[in-house]
N, C-alpha and C positions, 0 to 999 in steps of 0.2 A: 698647443703649448706643451713643450716637453716637461718632464718632472724637474729636470735641472733648472730650466728657465723659471718655472714656478717658484722653486726654492730661492733662486736669486732675487726675484721680484719681492718675495715675502720678506726676506732678510733686509733688503734695501729699504722698503717702506717702514718696517719695524724700526730699523736703525734711525731713520729720520725722526720718528716719533718717540724715540727714547727707549725702545726695547733693547735688551741686552742679548747678544748672540753668545750662547753658552756651549758647553761640551755636548749637549744633547743633539747639536747639529754636526758633531764630529764623529769620525769613525771610531769604534770601540778599540781600545788598546793603544791609541796614539798618546804621545806625551801630553798633548794639550787636553785630551780626554781625562787623563789620569790627574792632571793638575790644571784645571781650567783657569784661564785668565779672563777676567771680566773686561770686555771692550768698553771703552767710554761711551756713555749714552750721549745722544745729541738732542738739543732742544729744537723742535720745528720752528720755522720762521717763514713769513711771506716776504718775497721780494716783489715790490710793485714794478710794473712795466708801463711805460708811457703810451697811452692809447690815443691821446689827442682828442678825446671825447669827454663831454660832461653828462652824458646820458646815464640814467640809472640802469644798470645791467643785471637783470634778475634771471636771464637765461644764459646757460653756459654748457658747452660741450667740449670736454677734453678728449682730443684724438690721440695726443701723445705728448712727449716732452717738448716737442718743437711746434706742433700744430694744435690750435684751439680756436673755438668760435664763441662769441658772446652776442647776446641780443638784449635790447632794452627799449627805453622810451624814445619817442620821436621817430619810430621805424628804424632804429639803429641795429645794424648787424656788423660786427667786427670779426676779422679773421687774421690770425698770425700763422706764418709758416716757418718762423725763425726764432722760436722760443721767446716771443714777446719783444724782440728788439724793434720790430716794426709791426703796426697794426693797419690793416686796410679796411676802409669803410665800404661795405659791399651789400647794403640793405636793398630790399625791393624798391624800385623807383616810385611806386604808387603807395608806399606805406609810411610816408613821412608823418601822417597824423595818427598812426596806430601805436599801441603798446605791444611790443613784441616780448612776451614774458617767458617763453621756453624755446629751446632749440635742441635738436638732435642732429649730430653729425656722424657720418660713416667714414669719412677720410677728409683730405684737404680740398676735395672738389664737391662732394655731395653733402647737402644738409637740408633739413626740414625745419621751418620756424613757425611758431604759433602766435598769432595776434589775438588778444583777448578783448572782450567788450560785449555790450548788448547788441543783438541783432547782427547785422552785416559787418560789425566791427570785428567779430570772431571769424578768423580766416587761417588757413594753412598755405604757406608758400613752400616751394621747392626749388633748389638749384642743383645742377650737375656740373657746373663749370666754375666753382669757386666764388660764386656770387656775381659773376659778370651779367648773368641773366637769371631771372626767376619766373616760374609759372605758378599760377593760382590753382591749387588743387582742390580747395574747399572754401566756400563762403556761406556762412550760416544764414538761413532764411527763416529760422524759427525765432519770433520776437522774444520769447521767454528764455531762450538759451543764452548762456554766457560761458564760453569755453575757458578752461583754466590751465591745463597741462597736457603734454603729449609724451608718449613713450614708444619705443620700438623694441620688438623681440629680436629682430635682425634687420638687414637692410631693406627688406620688402614689407614685413608685417608690423603694423603699429596701431595704436589707439590714441584717441584724444577724448577728454572728458569735459562735460559741461555741468554746471550747477543744475539742480533738479528742474525738470520740466514735467508738470502734471504729477509732482510728488515723487519722482524718481530721478536719480542721476542719469544723464544721457551719455552714451558712448557712440563715437563714430570710429570706424575701422578702415584701414587701407591694407591692401595686399600687393601693391605695386610701388612701394617706396614713397608714397605720398602723392602720386599723380592723381589718384581718385579716391574718394571716401564714401562710405555708406553708413547710415544710422543703424546701429544694432537694436534688435528687439529688446524692449525693457522688461519683459516678463521675468527674467532671471535676476533682476536687480531688486534687492529689499527696498522697502519704502523709506524715504528720507524722513528725518525728524523735522519738526517745524523749525525753520530758520537755518537748517543745516546746509552747508556749502563747502566747497573746496577753496583753498587759498592759493591764488596765483602769485606767490611771493618768491619762489625759488626754482620753479620748474620741477619740483619734487613732490607734488601732491599726487601724482600718478607715476609709479615706477614698476619696472618689470625685471624679471630674472629668468634666464633660460628661455625656452621656446614657448612656455604656456602660462607661467605664473605672473600675475599682475596685482598690485595693491593700490588702493585709493584712500588717501588721508583727508579727513574732514574736521570741521569745527562749526562754530556759529550756533548750534542747537543746544539742547540740554546736556548732551554728552559729546565728548570728542572720540571719534570712532575711526577705525581702519577696516575697509572692505578688502576682500581677497577673492580672486577668481583663479581657478586652475585650468581654465579652458579658453584663454585669450578673450575674456570679457563677456562670455555668453551667459554664465551663471555666477552668482556671487554669494558669499557669506559675509557677515559683518560682526565685529567684536568691539566692545567698549575698551577704552584705554584710560589710565589714571590721570592723563593730562586735563587741565581745566578747559572748560568750553563756554563760549558765549559770543557775542557779536564781534569781539576782537580776539577771541581765544580759541585754541584748538590745536590739532596736529597740523603743522605747516609742511613738514617733510618727512619722508621715510626712506630708509636704505636697507637693502637685504644683501647679505654676503652669500647666501644660498637660499634654497626654498624654505628653510626653517628659521634661520637666525636673522633677526631684523632689529632696527633701531628707529624709533620715532622721536622727533623733536618738535618743539613749539612753545606754547605759553601765551602771553598776552603781548601783542606787537606794539601797543601804545607806549611811547617813551616814558620812562619813569615808573611804570607799573611793575609790581612784583610778579615773578613767575617761578614760584618755589618748586614746581614739578615740571620741568622743562624737557624731560626725556624719559623714555620708557623702552623696554626691551621685550622681545618674544623669542622663544626657541621652538615654537610649534607652528611656524608659518603664519602667525597672526591670529590664532584662535584664542590666545590669552596674552595679556600684556601686563608687565610688572614695572612699577615705578623705579627709576634709577635711584639707588640709595644715596648716591652723591652726584646729582645732575649738574649741568651748567647753571651758573648762578642767575642767569637772566634768559629772556626769550632768545630762541635760536630758530632760524628759518630754513637753513640748509644743512644737509648731512650727507656724508659719503662713507661707504664701507667697502673698500675694494676686496674682491674675492681672494686676492693673493696676499692680503695683509693680516691674516689670522685675526686676533682680537683687536686690532688697531683701527680706529675710525676717527673722522674729524667732523666737527660741527661749527657753523658760523652764524653770525647774526650782526645786527647794527652796532653792538657793543663789544664784540670781540670774537675770537676763535678758541675752541677747545679741542683737546685730544683725549681719547680713551684708550687705555692699553688693555682693558679687560672686557671687551665686547659691549660697552655701553653702560656698565654699572657705575663707574666713577669717571668723572671728567675733570681735567685740569686746563685752565685758561693759559694760553701761550702768546696771545696777541690781543691788543685792545682796538685794533682798526676795524672800520665798518665794512662788512661784506654781507651780501644777501644769499649767495649760493656758492657751492663748492662741488668740484668733480675731479675724478682721477682716471687716468687712462690705463690700458693694459700694460704699458711699459713703465708704470710707476710715476709718470708725470702728473702732478696735482696742481689744480688751478682754483682760484677764488675770484669772484667778481661782485660788484656792488655799485653804490651811489658814486656820482660824479666821475664816472668813467673808470673807476678803480678796478684793475685787473692785476692779480699777482700770481706768482708761481711759488711753489713750496720748496724751501731750501732748508739746510741744517746749519746750525752754528756749533762751535765747540762746547757751548755751555751744557751742563748736565740738565736733563729734563727732570724737574722736581715733581715727583708723583704725589 
């Protein structure tokens, strides 16, 4: 990506979410730099796209403004190549009874989808022809395992995580784009807390950045924690977060702009339950976490922080969507519709997905975004 392209993407995303382009982006000595004019800010908004599905879509992969994949209940996989005007149902033919909770896509043809569940219900499928055919890359044979999320460092190397087996979270790894997987040794994984697990709510309990860093978000135990590995899952450290934890509480999703700056979201997923501390931030790669002074008002399951967006990030949940303009410290709700997950592509295209087949693309309206 060239420096100019990175600047264009950053300005575009920030403009959508209400950031104002000022003279700091202009060449010194120009008339505009001497007397800057504040461009009108724009409120972000979701435009729903008709999917023809009633599945709950907790898995989402934004490839670009025109290409996106979504996965969900009933073995559903959806794909669009025309910005959401049309969606194709392209799920694996033998997955009708499975919950597909996470999907990673590399382009319009290649994708990897994770099915969750106990025992053999946990599986990983791969397609290289846009979903016309699928191959089964992994079927779990460990009765105690329950896989929750999958992430990729690039088109070849990836990880998937299971809830603890014999007291430690279990990882499987692929080095061939999901064609085959192997269980990683557990010696480098800290012991899990009693009742601790990952939440398969948005496909964001396991996320990676760059070629080596990966983070695992948890809850369910006495503390909500985030694990971090700098070596693609071989060894891990773990840190407490200020988010609440319990059987229905914890960190449900994390997003990292780079190897140091990250956002965690979550709370209590039960309808009507308060979640006063629904977000936290880190600036040291996850060694320490600070509660957001002005978090989303309610539980949030999904979060995205594009690398080109500066301090701008988005979070979604069943009761609405929020934006932050300051790296996760303060959040403002801009939509009240229900979504479970959110993702943005390198070209600035942002998508959200959730219950009843809801998929939407991010747009801007002329209204000023009220911070």
